[in-house]
BARO-220389 format. One record per residue (C-alpha): residue number from 1; residue in one letter; x negated, y, z negated. Coordinates in nm, 4 decimals, always signed. Layout:
BEGIN
@num->NUM, residuo->a, xx->X, yy->Y, zz->Z
...
***
This chain:
BEGIN
@num->1, residuo->m, xx->-7.9366, yy->-0.0073, zz->-6.0462
@num->2, residuo->a, xx->-7.6224, yy->+0.1347, zz->-5.8835
@num->3, residuo->t, xx->-7.6604, yy->+0.4262, zz->-5.6467
@num->4, residuo->s, xx->-7.4250, yy->+0.7206, zz->-5.6201
@num->5, residuo->s, xx->-7.2335, yy->+0.8252, zz->-5.3108
@num->6, residuo->a, xx->-7.4703, yy->+1.1205, zz->-5.2782
@num->7, residuo->d, xx->-7.7655, yy->+0.8820, zz->-5.2536
@num->8, residuo->r, xx->-7.5935, yy->+0.6982, zz->-4.9665
@num->9, residuo->r, xx->-7.5187, yy->+1.0056, zz->-4.7553
@num->10, residuo->i, xx->-7.6209, yy->+0.9717, zz->-4.3899
@num->11, residuo->d, xx->-7.6784, yy->+1.2739, zz->-4.1692
@num->12, residuo->r, xx->-8.0052, yy->+1.2884, zz->-3.9748
@num->13, residuo->i, xx->-8.1513, yy->+0.9884, zz->-3.7948
@num->14, residuo->s, xx->-8.4796, yy->+1.0445, zz->-3.6139
@num->15, residuo->g, xx->-8.7027, yy->+0.8334, zz->-3.3940
@num->16, residuo->t, xx->-8.7497, yy->+0.7145, zz->-3.0408
@num->17, residuo->a, xx->-8.4681, yy->+0.5790, zz->-2.8259
@num->18, residuo->i, xx->-8.4020, yy->+0.2527, zz->-2.6465
@num->19, residuo->p, xx->-8.1794, yy->+0.2903, zz->-2.3371
@num->20, residuo->l, xx->-7.9465, yy->+0.0003, zz->-2.2567
@num->21, residuo->r, xx->-7.7591, yy->+0.0519, zz->-1.9314
@num->22, residuo->g, xx->-7.4317, yy->-0.1203, zz->-1.8464
@num->23, residuo->n, xx->-7.0640, yy->-0.0978, zz->-1.9365
@num->24, residuo->n, xx->-6.8654, yy->-0.3455, zz->-2.1490
@num->25, residuo->i, xx->-7.1630, yy->-0.5041, zz->-2.3239
@num->26, residuo->d, xx->-6.9833, yy->-0.7342, zz->-2.5641
@num->27, residuo->t, xx->-7.0675, yy->-0.8749, zz->-2.9052
@num->28, residuo->d, xx->-7.1497, yy->-1.2192, zz->-2.7637
@num->29, residuo->r, xx->-7.4328, yy->-1.0610, zz->-2.5692
@num->30, residuo->i, xx->-7.5479, yy->-0.8569, zz->-2.8670
@num->31, residuo->i, xx->-7.5741, yy->-1.1680, zz->-3.0857
@num->32, residuo->p, xx->-7.4886, yy->-1.5090, zz->-2.9326
@num->33, residuo->a, xx->-7.2111, yy->-1.7083, zz->-3.0991
@num->34, residuo->r, xx->-7.4448, yy->-1.9839, zz->-3.2208
@num->35, residuo->y, xx->-7.5788, yy->-1.7424, zz->-3.4825
@num->36, residuo->l, xx->-7.2359, yy->-1.6917, zz->-3.6415
@num->37, residuo->k, xx->-7.3035, yy->-2.0018, zz->-3.8501
@num->38, residuo->a, xx->-7.5636, yy->-1.8120, zz->-4.0515
@num->39, residuo->i, xx->-7.4795, yy->-1.7910, zz->-4.4220
@num->40, residuo->t, xx->-7.6451, yy->-1.4498, zz->-4.4530
@num->41, residuo->f, xx->-7.7367, yy->-1.1804, zz->-4.2030
@num->42, residuo->e, xx->-8.1082, yy->-1.2172, zz->-4.2751
@num->43, residuo->g, xx->-8.3155, yy->-1.2801, zz->-3.9644
@num->44, residuo->l, xx->-8.0441, yy->-1.1827, zz->-3.7157
@num->45, residuo->g, xx->-8.2536, yy->-0.8941, zz->-3.5858
@num->46, residuo->e, xx->-8.4990, yy->-1.1216, zz->-3.4090
@num->47, residuo->h, xx->-8.2136, yy->-1.2811, zz->-3.2126
@num->48, residuo->v, xx->-8.0453, yy->-0.9604, zz->-3.0912
@num->49, residuo->f, xx->-7.9689, yy->-0.9895, zz->-2.7170
@num->50, residuo->e, xx->-8.1527, yy->-1.3219, zz->-2.7200
@num->51, residuo->d, xx->-7.9843, yy->-1.4733, zz->-2.4131
@num->52, residuo->d, xx->-8.0019, yy->-1.1511, zz->-2.2125
@num->53, residuo->r, xx->-8.3696, yy->-1.1147, zz->-2.2976
@num->54, residuo->a, xx->-8.4388, yy->-1.4720, zz->-2.1873
@num->55, residuo->s, xx->-8.2692, yy->-1.4221, zz->-1.8514
@num->56, residuo->m, xx->-8.3874, yy->-1.0644, zz->-1.7883
@num->57, residuo->p, xx->-8.7605, yy->-1.0144, zz->-1.8480
@num->58, residuo->d, xx->-8.7149, yy->-0.6384, zz->-1.7972
@num->59, residuo->h, xx->-8.4499, yy->-0.6118, zz->-2.0705
@num->60, residuo->p, xx->-8.5191, yy->-0.3021, zz->-2.2834
@num->61, residuo->f, xx->-8.5274, yy->-0.5069, zz->-2.6055
@num->62, residuo->e, xx->-8.8014, yy->-0.7172, zz->-2.4445
@num->63, residuo->n, xx->-9.0033, yy->-0.4113, zz->-2.3401
@num->64, residuo->p, xx->-9.2905, yy->-0.3308, zz->-2.5802
@num->65, residuo->a, xx->-9.2628, yy->+0.0352, zz->-2.4813
@num->66, residuo->y, xx->-8.9428, yy->+0.0531, zz->-2.6877
@num->67, residuo->a, xx->-9.0714, yy->-0.1364, zz->-2.9896
@num->68, residuo->g, xx->-8.9849, yy->+0.0519, zz->-3.3057
@num->69, residuo->a, xx->-8.7057, yy->+0.2535, zz->-3.1450
@num->70, residuo->s, xx->-8.4337, yy->+0.3577, zz->-3.3877
@num->71, residuo->i, xx->-8.1645, yy->+0.5132, zz->-3.1658
@num->72, residuo->l, xx->-7.9784, yy->+0.2946, zz->-2.9164
@num->73, residuo->v, xx->-7.8274, yy->+0.4712, zz->-2.6138
@num->74, residuo->v, xx->-7.5491, yy->+0.2868, zz->-2.4292
@num->75, residuo->n, xx->-7.2715, yy->+0.3394, zz->-2.1759
@num->76, residuo->e, xx->-6.8970, yy->+0.2618, zz->-2.1939
@num->77, residuo->n, xx->-6.7107, yy->+0.0253, zz->-2.4263
@num->78, residuo->f, xx->-7.0152, yy->-0.1016, zz->-2.6109
@num->79, residuo->g, xx->-6.9439, yy->-0.3792, zz->-2.8622
@num->80, residuo->s, xx->-6.6276, yy->-0.5059, zz->-2.6969
@num->81, residuo->g, xx->-6.5083, yy->-0.8653, zz->-2.7254
@num->82, residuo->s, xx->-6.4844, yy->-1.0567, zz->-3.0527
@num->83, residuo->s, xx->-6.4823, yy->-0.8714, zz->-3.3826
@num->84, residuo->r, xx->-6.7969, yy->-1.0310, zz->-3.5258
@num->85, residuo->e, xx->-6.9661, yy->-0.8128, zz->-3.7845
@num->86, residuo->h, xx->-7.2909, yy->-0.9909, zz->-3.6973
@num->87, residuo->a, xx->-7.3340, yy->-0.7629, zz->-3.3934
@num->88, residuo->p, xx->-7.4025, yy->-0.4328, zz->-3.5737
@num->89, residuo->q, xx->-7.5863, yy->-0.6257, zz->-3.8451
@num->90, residuo->a, xx->-7.8245, yy->-0.7705, zz->-3.5845
@num->91, residuo->l, xx->-7.8874, yy->-0.4282, zz->-3.4327
@num->92, residuo->k, xx->-7.9551, yy->-0.2672, zz->-3.7686
@num->93, residuo->r, xx->-8.1875, yy->-0.5486, zz->-3.8731
@num->94, residuo->w, xx->-8.3793, yy->-0.5115, zz->-3.5455
@num->95, residuo->g, xx->-8.4405, yy->-0.1519, zz->-3.6478
@num->96, residuo->i, xx->-8.1579, yy->+0.0498, zz->-3.4928
@num->97, residuo->g, xx->-8.0485, yy->+0.3355, zz->-3.7181
@num->98, residuo->a, xx->-7.7872, yy->+0.4963, zz->-3.4924
@num->99, residuo->c, xx->-7.6118, yy->+0.4448, zz->-3.1585
@num->100, residuo->v, xx->-7.5075, yy->+0.7006, zz->-2.8997
@num->101, residuo->g, xx->-7.2804, yy->+0.5974, zz->-2.6144
@num->102, residuo->e, xx->-6.9977, yy->+0.6967, zz->-2.3858
@num->103, residuo->s, xx->-6.7552, yy->+0.4845, zz->-2.5919
@num->104, residuo->f, xx->-6.7492, yy->+0.2020, zz->-2.8458
@num->105, residuo->s, xx->-6.5073, yy->-0.0775, zz->-2.9196
@num->106, residuo->e, xx->-6.2904, yy->+0.0289, zz->-3.2129
@num->107, residuo->i, xx->-6.3698, yy->-0.2853, zz->-3.4144
@num->108, residuo->f, xx->-6.7434, yy->-0.2554, zz->-3.3463
@num->109, residuo->l, xx->-6.7287, yy->+0.1078, zz->-3.4595
@num->110, residuo->g, xx->-6.5574, yy->+0.0049, zz->-3.7829
@num->111, residuo->n, xx->-6.8034, yy->-0.2757, zz->-3.8523
@num->112, residuo->a, xx->-7.0979, yy->-0.0455, zz->-3.7797
@num->113, residuo->t, xx->-6.9675, yy->+0.2284, zz->-4.0077
@num->114, residuo->t, xx->-6.9264, yy->-0.0111, zz->-4.3014
@num->115, residuo->i, xx->-7.2998, yy->-0.0894, zz->-4.2932
@num->116, residuo->g, xx->-7.4095, yy->+0.2721, zz->-4.2459
@num->117, residuo->l, xx->-7.4874, yy->+0.2495, zz->-3.8748
@num->118, residuo->p, xx->-7.3619, yy->+0.5738, zz->-3.7165
@num->119, residuo->c, xx->-7.2085, yy->+0.5423, zz->-3.3695
@num->120, residuo->a, xx->-7.1548, yy->+0.8711, zz->-3.1873
@num->121, residuo->t, xx->-7.0075, yy->+0.9360, zz->-2.8449
@num->122, residuo->a, xx->-7.1268, yy->+1.1783, zz->-2.5793
@num->123, residuo->d, xx->-7.0080, yy->+1.2481, zz->-2.2277
@num->124, residuo->a, xx->-7.1550, yy->+1.0545, zz->-1.9352
@num->125, residuo->e, xx->-7.3866, yy->+1.3396, zz->-1.8410
@num->126, residuo->g, xx->-7.5270, yy->+1.3644, zz->-2.1931
@num->127, residuo->v, xx->-7.5808, yy->+0.9896, zz->-2.2206
@num->128, residuo->e, xx->-7.7552, yy->+0.9854, zz->-1.8831
@num->129, residuo->r, xx->-7.9835, yy->+1.2669, zz->-1.9961
@num->130, residuo->l, xx->-8.0830, yy->+1.0738, zz->-2.3085
@num->131, residuo->m, xx->-8.1384, yy->+0.7525, zz->-2.1131
@num->132, residuo->a, xx->-8.3460, yy->+0.9237, zz->-1.8466
@num->133, residuo->s, xx->-8.5543, yy->+1.0951, zz->-2.1142
@num->134, residuo->a, xx->-8.6299, yy->+0.7637, zz->-2.2879
@num->135, residuo->e, xx->-8.7042, yy->+0.5872, zz->-1.9602
@num->136, residuo->g, xx->-8.9320, yy->+0.8668, zz->-1.8447
@num->137, residuo->n, xx->-9.1200, yy->+0.8796, zz->-2.1736
@num->138, residuo->p, xx->-9.0402, yy->+0.6101, zz->-2.4324
@num->139, residuo->r, xx->-9.2229, yy->+0.8137, zz->-2.6970
@num->140, residuo->t, xx->-8.9756, yy->+1.1038, zz->-2.6699
@num->141, residuo->h, xx->-8.8569, yy->+1.1874, zz->-3.0206
@num->142, residuo->l, xx->-8.4832, yy->+1.2185, zz->-3.0848
@num->143, residuo->t, xx->-8.2938, yy->+1.3509, zz->-3.3856
@num->144, residuo->l, xx->-7.9242, yy->+1.2780, zz->-3.4310
@num->145, residuo->s, xx->-7.7374, yy->+1.5071, zz->-3.6696
@num->146, residuo->v, xx->-7.4003, yy->+1.3836, zz->-3.7928
@num->147, residuo->a, xx->-7.3225, yy->+1.7189, zz->-3.9553
@num->148, residuo->g, xx->-7.4509, yy->+1.9206, zz->-3.6594
@num->149, residuo->g, xx->-7.2708, yy->+1.7086, zz->-3.4006
@num->150, residuo->r, xx->-7.5629, yy->+1.6840, zz->-3.1628
@num->151, residuo->v, xx->-7.8728, yy->+1.4916, zz->-3.0580
@num->152, residuo->e, xx->-8.1943, yy->+1.6801, zz->-2.9954
@num->153, residuo->a, xx->-8.4351, yy->+1.5252, zz->-2.7474
@num->154, residuo->g, xx->-8.7452, yy->+1.6987, zz->-2.6195
@num->155, residuo->g, xx->-8.6049, yy->+2.0460, zz->-2.6854
@num->156, residuo->h, xx->-8.2680, yy->+1.9680, zz->-2.5226
@num->157, residuo->f, xx->-7.9417, yy->+1.9201, zz->-2.7089
@num->158, residuo->v, xx->-7.6604, yy->+1.6782, zz->-2.6321
@num->159, residuo->p, xx->-7.3267, yy->+1.7311, zz->-2.8121
@num->160, residuo->i, xx->-7.1882, yy->+1.4215, zz->-2.9847
@num->161, residuo->r, xx->-6.8516, yy->+1.3310, zz->-3.1373
@num->162, residuo->m, xx->-6.7258, yy->+1.0996, zz->-3.4124
@num->163, residuo->p, xx->-6.3804, yy->+1.0341, zz->-3.5576
@num->164, residuo->d, xx->-6.3288, yy->+1.2696, zz->-3.8519
@num->165, residuo->a, xx->-6.2890, yy->+0.9802, zz->-4.0980
@num->166, residuo->v, xx->-6.6165, yy->+0.8202, zz->-3.9834
@num->167, residuo->r, xx->-6.8049, yy->+1.1490, zz->-3.9965
@num->168, residuo->e, xx->-6.6759, yy->+1.2225, zz->-4.3473
@num->169, residuo->a, xx->-6.7573, yy->+0.8723, zz->-4.4731
@num->170, residuo->l, xx->-7.1172, yy->+0.9015, zz->-4.3525
@num->171, residuo->l, xx->-7.1727, yy->+1.2542, zz->-4.4812
@num->172, residuo->s, xx->-7.0134, yy->+1.1842, zz->-4.8208
@num->173, residuo->g, xx->-7.1853, yy->+0.8474, zz->-4.8671
@num->174, residuo->q, xx->-6.8500, yy->+0.6679, zz->-4.8965
@num->175, residuo->w, xx->-6.9051, yy->+0.4336, zz->-4.6021
@num->176, residuo->d, xx->-7.0119, yy->+0.1475, zz->-4.8340
@num->177, residuo->a, xx->-6.6897, yy->+0.0066, zz->-4.9855
@num->178, residuo->t, xx->-6.8709, yy->-0.2539, zz->-5.1951
@num->179, residuo->a, xx->-7.1006, yy->+0.0052, zz->-5.3478
@num->180, residuo->l, xx->-6.8019, yy->+0.2283, zz->-5.4253
@num->181, residuo->l, xx->-6.6422, yy->-0.0555, zz->-5.6207
@num->182, residuo->l, xx->-6.9659, yy->-0.1198, zz->-5.8082
@num->183, residuo->d, xx->-6.9913, yy->+0.2507, zz->-5.8919
@num->184, residuo->r, xx->-6.6601, yy->+0.2194, zz->-6.0798
@num->185, residuo->f, xx->-6.6856, yy->-0.1411, zz->-6.1872
@num->186, residuo->d, xx->-6.5552, yy->-0.0748, zz->-6.5402
@num->187, residuo->e, xx->-6.2318, yy->+0.0512, zz->-6.3839
@num->188, residuo->v, xx->-6.2182, yy->-0.2515, zz->-6.1534
@num->189, residuo->r, xx->-6.2618, yy->-0.4843, zz->-6.4512
@num->190, residuo->a, xx->-5.9905, yy->-0.3025, zz->-6.6477
@num->191, residuo->v, xx->-5.7415, yy->-0.3298, zz->-6.3628
@num->192, residuo->s, xx->-5.8296, yy->-0.6957, zz->-6.3163
@num->193, residuo->a, xx->-5.7614, yy->-0.7660, zz->-6.6850
@num->194, residuo->r, xx->-5.4081, yy->-0.6299, zz->-6.6468
@num->195, residuo->l, xx->-5.3178, yy->-0.8516, zz->-6.3515
@num->196, residuo->p, xx->-5.1185, yy->-1.1580, zz->-6.4656
@num->197, residuo->y, xx->-5.2559, yy->-1.3828, zz->-6.1930
@num->198, residuo->v, xx->-5.6124, yy->-1.2980, zz->-6.3033
@num->199, residuo->a, xx->-5.5667, yy->-1.2762, zz->-6.6779
@num->200, residuo->g, xx->-5.3504, yy->-1.5895, zz->-6.6900
@num->201, residuo->f, xx->-5.0349, yy->-1.4577, zz->-6.8512
***
């Protein structure tokens, strides 16, 4: 059954946080290139940061204290490098429902938005506060509000920002282009029937 845009609206994401320190963490580290051969995105979550986790036993994604976390907190230029859409897919399938960072690669941000994974930016001080809170107590509960433009953590608030187009797409439920086409599939079929290279005339 098709869902409406209203059903796909994304505003509040709540849960614990997983802090991942370091600038310029690229997509090859998020999901190694050998997994790009996958026909579907199923199962990618278990391989997120696989090589980093193997070489760094203290990697946050290897730390059971952060198991079940739903908000990823990062530093500058997260998701840089190649444009692979597998990177946000792997994060979402691991369980991440939103990301907060100092900055994101533009392509990563676009790929994340198209699968309903909000990525918000905050200043360095705000990101550090969120990271320190999660490191001090991994059970600290966070709530990110797209509409409110802030993250609440342990009674403290950190302002966040998003490009207007991204914010509107999430709040209106229009971030899913495929679902939007399916919502109006009769119109898509009608247009297709009028195209000579489809209809054969």
